[in-house]
N, C-alpha and C positions, 0 to 999 in steps of 0.2 A: 688697448690703443694700438692701431696699426702704425707701421713706420711712417707712412704718408701723413697720418693724422698727427703724429709726434712732431714731424718737421713743420707741418702747417701751424701747429700750436706755438712752436718756438718762434717762428717767423712772425706770427701774429702779435707777439709781445712787443714788437717794435712799432706797432700801429700808432700808439699815443705820441711817440717822438715824431713820427712822420706827419701826423696831423698838426703838431706844433710848428712844423717846418713850412706849412702852407703860407705863412707870412713872408717867407723867403722867395716865394714865386708869385707875389701879389700883382706883378705886372703882366701876368699871363692873360691871354685873351679869354673872353667869357666862355666860349664853347669848350675849350680844353680844360679850363678851370672847373666848369660844372661837372664834366666827366670824372675828373680826379676827386673832387670834393664828394660827389655822390658815393663813389665806391670806397673812399676812405672812411667817411662818416657812418656808412651803413654796410657792414660786411655781408649782410644777407642780399645786398643788391648785385653781388657778383653772380653772373650767369653766363651761359655759353656765348651770348651776344656781347658780353662785356669784354671778352678777349679781343674781339675785332675793334671795338671802340678804343680800348687802351693801346692796342698796337698802332692804331691810326695816330694817336697822340705821339707815341714814340717815333713813328716814321716822320711825322711833321717836325718834331724837335730835331731829329737827325738832319733833316734837310736844312733847317735854320742854322744849326751850329756849323754846318759845312759851307756856308755862304761867306765868302770873303776871307779875311785873315783870322786864323784860329785864335790869336791872342786878343782880338777885338770882340770876340763873341760875348754877348751879355750873359752873366752868370746865371740869371734866373732861367734861361733856356736850358742850360746844362743841368741845373738843379731839378727842373721839371722832368727832364729825361730820367734822372735818378728816382724821383718819386713814382713816375709812371712805370719804371722797371720793377719797382717793389710791388706795385699792383699787378703787373703782368705776371710776376713770379707767383703771387698768391693765387691768381686765377688758374695758372698752369697746374699748380699742385691740387687745387680744389677739384678740377674736372678730369683728373687722371687718377683713378682710384688705386691702381696697382703701381707701386713704386719700382718700375723696371729700370734696367741700366739706361735705356734710351730716354726715359723720363728724367732721370737724374742728369744725364748728359745735356739734355735740352734746358733744364733748369739752370745749370752752370753756364750754358751759352748765353741765356737771357741775362744772367747776373753780370757776366764779363762784358757784354755789350754796354750795359749801363755804366760799369766802372770805366771803360775805355772812353766813352763819349759824354758821360755825365760828369758830375763833380760832387765833392762831399757836401752834405747838409750841415749847417751849424748845429742843428738840434741833435744829430746823430752822425758824426763824420764817417764812421765805419759801417754804416748801415748795410751796404751790399756785401762787404767783406764778411760781416757777421752772419749774413744769410748764407753765404757760401760755406762758412764753417759748420753751420747746422746740417749741411748736406754731406760734408766730407766723410763723416764716420759711416755713411751708408754706401760709399763707393767701393765696388769690388775691384781688386787689383789682379791683373793678369798680364805680367810682363814677360813677353817672349820675343827675343830679337834674333836668335841664331848667331849672335856675335857677342864678344866679350864686352860688357858694358862698363868695365873699369878702364880708366885712362892709364895707358902704359907708354912712357916716354922712351923713344929710341935713343941710343947712345949718341948718334950724330948731332942731336939737338943740344947736347951739352957743350960742344965746342964750336966756336964760330970764328972765322978769320976776321981780323980787325977791319971793319968797313972803312972805306976811303973817307978821309976828312973828319973822322970822328974819334973822340977819346972815350975810354971806358969810364962810365959814371961811378962815383964813389959809393961804397956800401958801408952803412953804419949798423952796428949791432945794438938794436933797441936803445936809442939815445934817450937821455933824460929830457923832460919837458923843457927845462931851461935851455939846454944845449941846442935842441931842435929849434926852439923859438928864436934864439939869438943868432944862430949861424945859418939857418935855412929859411925860416919864415921872414924875418926882418931883412935878411940878405937877398931874398928872392933867388934862392939857389936850389936846383934840383938835387935829389939824393935818393938812393935805394935804402930802405929800412928793412933790416933782417930781424927775425925772431920776435916780431910784434903781433903775430896772429896765432901763435901756438895754442891759445885758449879758445879758438873758434871751433865749435862743433862741425862747421862746414868743411874744414880741412880734411876730415876723414869721411863724413857723410857724403859729400859731393863727388868723391872720386868714382863712385859707382853711379852711372847716369840713370840707372833704373830707379834710383831714389826719387828723382824728379817725377818720373811717371807714376810711381806709387803715391806720391804726395799730392801731385797737381797735374797729372797727365791729361785730365779732361778740361782744364782751364784754357780759355782762348787768349792768345797773345798776338801782338803785331810783329811780324818778321820782315826784315829787310832782305830782298832778293836781288842779287847782282854782285858784280865785282866790288864796287864801293859806291858811295852816294854821289860821286862825280860822274859816274858812268851813265850814258844816255839810256841804257836798258834797265837801270835801277828802278825798283818798285817796292811796294810793301803789300803784305797779304796777311789777313787774319787766319790763324789756324790753331788747333789745340797744341799744347806743349808736347803731347805724345807724338802727334804727327810731325812736328818739327824735329824731334829727336830721331824718330825712325827714318824720316825722309831726307834729313839734311846733316845731322850729326854723324850718321852711319852710312851716308850715301855720298861718296866722294866723286861720283861721276855726274851728278846732277847739278842744278843751279845752286850757287853758294847761298846759303841762308844764314842770317845773323840776327839774333835777338840783341840789338844794340841800343845803348843809352835808353834803357827801358826801366820804368818804375815798377818792377816786378814785385818788390817787397811791400809796396803799398797795396797792390792788387791781391797778393797772397801772403798775408802776415805770418803764416806758418813757416815760410822760408826765412823770414827775418830773424826768427829765433836762433838760427844757425850762425848768425854773424853778430859782431859787437862793434858799435861805432868807436873808432880809435880815439883815444884821449887827446891826440894832437889836434883834433878838430875843434877843441875848445878855444883855440886862438882865433876867435871870430870878432869882426868889427860890428856885427849886428846881432839882433836876437832872433833872426830867421833860422828855421830848422835847417839842418844839413840835408842837401839833396843826395839821395842814395840811388845809384843806378846799376843795373845789371848788364853785363856783356857776356853773352853765351853763344858759342858757335864752334864749328869744326876747324880743323887745321886749314890755314890759308886765308882766314878772314882778315881784312885790312881796314884800318882807319887811316885815310890819307893824312898827309902832313897838315895840321891845323892847330889853332889855338883857341882857348876858352877864357872867359872873363874872370872865372873864380879860381880859388886855390883848389887843388885836386890831389887827393890821396888815392892812387890806383892800387887796389889790393888784389893780388893774384891768388886765386883759391885752387884752381885746377889747371894743370898744364903749364905751358911757358909762352911768353910773348917777347918778341924782339921789338925794342923800343928805341927810336932815335929822338933826340930832343935838342932844340936850338933856342938861343936867347932871342928876345924881341929885337935886340940890336942887330941881329942877322937878317931881319925881315927883307931888306932890299936884295939880299943874295938868294932868297928862296922863291922868288917870283910868284907872289900871291895872285890868285885869280882877280880879274878886274870887275867881274860881274858882282853886283851888290849882294846877291844871295850867297856867294862863295868867297867874299873878301877875307874871311878868316881861314881860308884853305889855300895851300900853296900847290904849285904845279910840279915841284921837285919830288922825285922818288929817290930817297937817300940810299936805297938798296942798289940801284943802277942809275946813277945820275948821268944825264946827257949834257956833257960839257959844251958840245957844239951848239946846242939849242939854248942852254942856260949857263953861259960862261962865268957869270958872277958867283956861281955856287962855290967855286974853288976858294973863295975868300970867307966862306962860312966856317964857324968854329963850333961844330956839333959834338954831342955826346951820344953814347948808346949803352944799352944794357940788355942782358937776357934775363927778363923778370921771371923768377921761378915761383912755384907754389909756396906760399908762406911768406912771401916778400911783398913790400909795398913800395911804390914809387911816388915821391912827392914831386908834383909838377906845379911850379908857381904860376900865377895868373899871366896870361898872354905869352907863355912860352910855347913855342911850336913843338908838336910831337906827332910822330908817325908810329903806328902800332900794327904788328903782324903776328897772328897766332902761329905757333910752331907745332901745335897739336890741338886736339879737342881742348877748349879753354873756357874757363869761367872766371871773370873778373868782376870786382865790385868797386865802383868809384864813389868817393865821398867829396862833394863839392860844397864849398862854403865861401862866404865873402871875407 
């Protein structure tokens, strides 16, 4: 059995689950539904013309899910995109007999498009991720940068003069669950936690950026381009993780690129094996799963002063970040944007506050810390925080109610 046939056979084993998921897209129009049902129920019906028909369904679903507010998109449309992506992947592998690097790269691009714009099926929530795993063992690794891919911190990042109007945040050495809950969760008080991540494989593996290229360099991700999300030139672009690392992590002269607030570990489960959900996240008021987000970028990436509705443990894995944090009681001194889309973001830059323009800021009582690799910062709900990377940085945030 050839490599292509082996992969095609592995992916084909998910067919039964996908067929059972047809009930989840029952609202689909007759034309699209007939195309999907035909090729799912009869594998022999896949031919060269099938690719065009299936791609047409994908393109139509993509148009539909991008109309209006993303949160209001009907789930059956995104689920249809997932099912159609599965069929598109099968057709791609069936009609490319030689499993070249380009064929694998295109197969992973097809999968990632489906993950980014589709959504999990009840019948097989990890369908496309499992398909990607079938391909990973056949990816050839060729990492050549011409630069040192390991993160090296310069001595000046270790010392920082006390920023105006802010106190140094307390650091706790791996507190007990009871102590953390009573004095920080209940009290809604921020704190830096030390020596809580020493058991994470990521602390050593992720120091060398070539690790990401070897593991997932061909995977497509969404990258933020620009100074920060309040900038008029800010935009987003799809690119492979390898292109992001080569063109943005190691290119200080180009446009700032940031993989920010990104569900990377849902898309690439192999990376999730390198991290462990902190036990402190168990203090939840709901049964909802913890939201795990990745923040990966070069020196100088910035998250403007903003607040989030959930509890947040920000784990620093690679590099260092300067973080300023303010109580919700200081909101009036931080000059939040008045626009509805930015009302959780403030106009103050705590690194260089403009007191002539924002005179009330002098009454704010902020804190700051230099968050180092191996440390976590607990940010209570609605607390304002500003974050700046001092080096190549990879952080993982855990959000829960």
